[in-house]
N, C-alpha and C positions, 0 to 999 in steps of 0.2 A: 630573327633569321638564324639558321644553323651556322655554327662557326666555320664549318668546312665550306659552306656555300658563300659565306661572307668573304673568306680568303680567296676563293675562286674568282669572285667578281672583282676583288681588289687587284688580283694578279693578272687578270685577263688582258688588260691593255699592255702590260709588260711582256707577257708571253707573245701576244700578237706582233708587237714591235720587233721582237727578235726572230719570230718564226716566219713572217711574211717575206722578208728578203731571202730567206733560205729557200722557201717554196718557189719564189720567182727565179732563183738561180739553179733550180733543180734540173732543168733541161740542158744546162750548159755543161759540157764535158769538163771535168776537173782534171788537171794535170796530175800524173802519178808522182807521189813523193819520192825523192831520191833515197838511195840506200843509206841508212844510218841517220836520216833526218829525224828530228824530234817530232813526236805526235802533237797535233794541234791541241791547244788547251781546251778543256771541257767547257761546254756551255754553262755559264755561271747560273743560269736559271733552271738547269736540269734537276735541281733538288727541290723544286716547288712541290712535286708530287709527294716527296718524302715529308715535307712540312705538313701537308694535308693529312698524311698517314699518322704522323706524330700527334696531331691534334685529335684525331679520332681515337688513338690509343689512350691518350690522356683522359678523354671524356668517358671511355668505356671501361678502363681498367684501373684508374687511380683509386687509391684506398678511400678517399673522400670524394664526394660529388663536387667537382670543380666548377667555379664560375667561369664559363668559357669566354665570356666577353672580356673579363679581366685577363685571362690567359692570352687572348689574341692581342688586346691592346698593349699588354706588357711586352709581348714579343715584338710588336711593331716598334715600340719605343726603344727597346734594346737595340734593334737594327739601326734605327736612326742615330742613336747616340754613338754607335761604333764609327759612324762617319764623322760626326762632330758633336760635341757635348751641347751645343746650342740648338741642335735639331730637336723638334718636338712633335708628338702626335697629340691632336686635340680631338677627343671623342665628340659626337654631336651634342651631348649634354654640356660639355665645356663651352661650346660656342654659344649656348643659350644663357650662360651665366651673365648676370648684370655686371656693370663696371664695379670694381671693388671699392673705389673711392678716390678722391683727389690727393690724399695725404700719402706720404711714404716715410721710410726710415732713413734714407740717405745712404744706400749701399749699392754697389755694383758687384754682383757675384757670378761665379762660373761653376756650374755643376760638374763634378768629377766623380762619377760612380755613386757611392753612398755618401759622399761629402760635397760641400759647396765651399769653394775658396773665395774669400773676400778680396776682390781686386782693387776696389776703391771705396773710400769713405768720404762723404760730403763734409767738408770742414764746417763745424758749427751745427751740423744736423743731429737728429736724435741718436743715431748710432755712435757718432763721434762723442757726444756727451756721455754716452753709456760706457765709453772706454773701448769700443770695438775698433780694431786697427786693421789696415791692409795686411793680409797674410794670415789672419785668423781663419779657422776652418769651422764651418757650421755643420753640425751633425743632424739636428732636428729643428723644425720650424713649427711652433705651436703644437708640439707633440708628434708631428708627422715626420717620419724619416725622410731625409733628403733623397735616399735611393728610390723611393716610390714616386717622386715628383719629377715631372718633365721640367725642362728649362723654363717653359712658358708658365707652368703652374708655380714654380719656385719664384719667378720674378713677380707674378701676380700676388703671391702671398705677402710680399713686402709692402704692398699698397693696401689702402683701406680708408675708412672714415677718419676724419681729423680727430685726434685725441684717443683713438683706439690703441690698444696695447698689443704687443707681439712678443712672444717668448722665443728666444734663440738659445739653443744649446750649442756651445762652440768650444773648440780647442784653441787656447791662446798660444802665445809664443813659447810658454813653458811646457805645453803639452797637456795641461789640465783641462778637463771638461767642466765648463761652468754654465750656469743658466743666467741669461741676461734678458731683462724685460725692457723694451723700448716703447716709447709713445710715438705713434705716427703723427707727422706734421705736414702741412702744406709746404711744398718746396718754394723757397724764395730765391729768385735769381740774384746771385751775388755779383756785384759790379767788378769790373776790371780795376786793378790797383796799379798806380804808377808811383814809384819811390825814387826820389832824387838822391844820388850819392855824389862822391867826389869825382866829377868828370864822367859819370855813368848813370844810367837809368835802369831800374828793375821793373819790368812790366809783367805782372802776375795775372794769368787768365784762369778763371774757374771752369770754363767750357768754351766751345766754339759753336754755340747755338746761334740761330738767326739774329742778326743785328750786332754781333760782337765786333766784326771788323769796322763797322761804322762807329761804334763806341770807341774803339782803339784809335781810329782816325782823329776823333775829337781830342782825345787825351794827348796825342802826339803832335797836334797841330802847331803848337808853339815850341816844341822841343828843339834843342840845338842838335843838328844832325852830325856835328863833329864829335859827339860823345860816343861812348860805347853803350849799346842797348843789350840788356840781358833779358831774354824772353823766358819767363818762368812758366813751364808747362807741367810742373810736378803734380799738381792736383787737377789737371785738365783732363776730364774723363768722358766728356760727351761732345757732340757736335756733328756738323755736316761737312762733307768734302767741299761743297760750294763755299762755305764760310772759310774753310782752311785755305782755299785758293784765293779768296778775296783778301785775307790777311797777308798771305805771302806776297801778293801784288802790292799791298800797302807798304811792305817793307822793301820794295824795290826789286823783288824777284821776277824774272821773266823766263818763260819756257815751260816745260812740263812740270806738273805737280806730282804725278804718279800715274800708274797704269791700273785700270779697272778690268779685272777678269770676271766675266759673267758666263754662266752655263749656257751653251748653245749659241754664243755670240763671239765675235772677234774682239780681241783686246782693244780697249779704248784708252787713249792717252788724254788726260785732262790738262789743258794748258793754262798758264798763268800769265796775265798781261800786267806787267809792272806799272803801276800808276803813281807809286810813292817814291820819295827820295830816300835812298838807303842811308843808314848810319855809317859812321867811320868804321866801326867794328860791331859785329853782331854775334852774340853767343846764345845758345839754347841750354836751358837747365831742365833735365828730365828727371822723372821719378817713377816709382813702382805703380803709380796711379795715373800715368799718362796713357790714355787708352783711346783707340779708334782713330777718328779724324786727326786729333793732335799728333798721333804717331806718324801719319802720312805727312803732315806739315813738317815735323822734325826731320824725317828722312829726306824730304825735299831740300830743306835748308842745309842739312849735313852734306848732301851730294854737291851742293853749290859752294862748299868751302867754309861754311859756318862751323865754328867750334862747338861741339856738343859735350856737355858735362853732366854728371849726375849718375843715376843708376839706370840699368837696362830696363826698358819698358816691357810689360808683360806680353804684349802682342794681342790685339783684338781688331785687326784691320779687316773685318768682314761685315757683311750685311745680310739680313734674312728676308725671305719672301714667304707669303702664305699661299698654299695651293689647296683648293677645296676638293673634297672627295665625293664620289657619287652617292655614297651611303650617308652623307650629311656631316661627316667630320672634316678634318683638315690636317695638313702637316705644315710645319714651319721649317724651312730648309735654308741653310747657309748657301746662298746662290751667288754671292759676290765676294771677291777677294781683292784687296788692294796690294799692289806691289810697289816697293820703293823704286827710286830712280836707278838703283843698282840691280834691280830685278829681285831683290829680297822679298820673301813672302812675309808680310807684316803680321800675319796671324800665326806664324810659326816661331820667328826669332825676335820679333819686336824691333826696337831701335837700339843699337849698341852704342854707348857714348864713346867719344874719343878719349875721355879721361873719367875714371870713376871718382865721384865726389859725393860722399854721404854726409848729409846735413841733418842736424837735430833741429827740433822746432825752435829752440832758443838761439840758434846760430844766426848771425847776420849773413844771410845768403848772398847779398850783393858783394860784401867785403870778401867773402870766401871765394867767390867766382873770380873777382878781379885779381886776387893773389894767384889763383890757378892759371889765369890767362897770361900772366907775366912769364910763366915757365914754358919751355918748349913743349909742344904737344907730344905726348908719348905715343909709341906705336901701339895701336889698338890690339888687344888680345884677340886671338881667333876663337870665336865661339860657334860651335856647330849648331845648325838649325835643328829644331826638334820636330819629330814627326807628329806628335800629338798636339792638340790645341793647348795653349799655355795657361798656367794658373800661378798667380803670384803667391809666394809663401815666405815665412821667415827663413826657411832653409835655402832659399835661392829664388830667382825670378820665375822658375818653372817647377812644377811638381808639388806634391803634398808634403806636410811636415814629416819629420822623421818618426814614423810609426807611432802615432798617438795611442795612448792607452784606450782600449775599447770600453 
């Protein structure tokens, strides 16, 4: 199908949605604007005809014969990424691709233009064994520039058959571009870990996937509730809001967990029914790889008075949905956002700790937290929310590293 025809078909529902109300209101007399009043904003879809003209000019006058299907799909992808880097356009041929395989490299990444920032690394996974760290920036995946990949294609490329290899070209913390080859492996669900200290417990959670709250319930069944419990979410990067609510209830929390904003629907507050006995003192330990549902849980506990220590979380409190297109393709759009109990947008600012506490892998996390808890809680620094979707890096919890060498 001609590129101009394709774009016309794709844009027709949008044009109709905006034009029909205007036609229906055409017979209604409009009040005259007051003197000095600002002109009404221009119709945001008024430029669709210009887009069609541009495509025709490219096809007819570009010095080389362009592949118009790539021109159109690239333009659609660029528009989607301007809204959110997780949005993706899937051409019909992508939807027909077979599943890449059950193995993965153990990375959570976020595309940012021509780069992909590593948000989280699965402890003990292939990427971790290869020395990849949260904050590293990926430039190429198996020779493909990240800039040419959608978020869906990028995430798909990290999976494959067990034992298959993947070449990643990345900028590390020093700004050097290095090639790292990793072997994909089937993910193994890591268990929750409970460590007994002097009058305190450290509960480490690798994720909030289904069944995690039940597992934690068994671990804490015989625990002395007069102790301090430190909930370690530093490497907790996956999970569901339902499991976050179940875990919050297990720790004795009652009331709202957070607010779900969804396109075209009213805000929905998710409630928590406390079924467990609370500990004498509860603290949360955050890290730069606390992502998604764990961030909602941490924000809920913080609002309830729980002391939060560690590093600011990157912010990934969103969910995507897939919408099929009439021409056979699809788009994946960020259609849900989670708000903390204070109204903070968890995909913009993440969770800000009450006290910054940076821990090395060799540190005794429980001992460090207990020392910090003995001191009065400092006044949290005011951190402005960011307009763009976040990306964890060595230069800070948001943004790319300081101008890596090309």
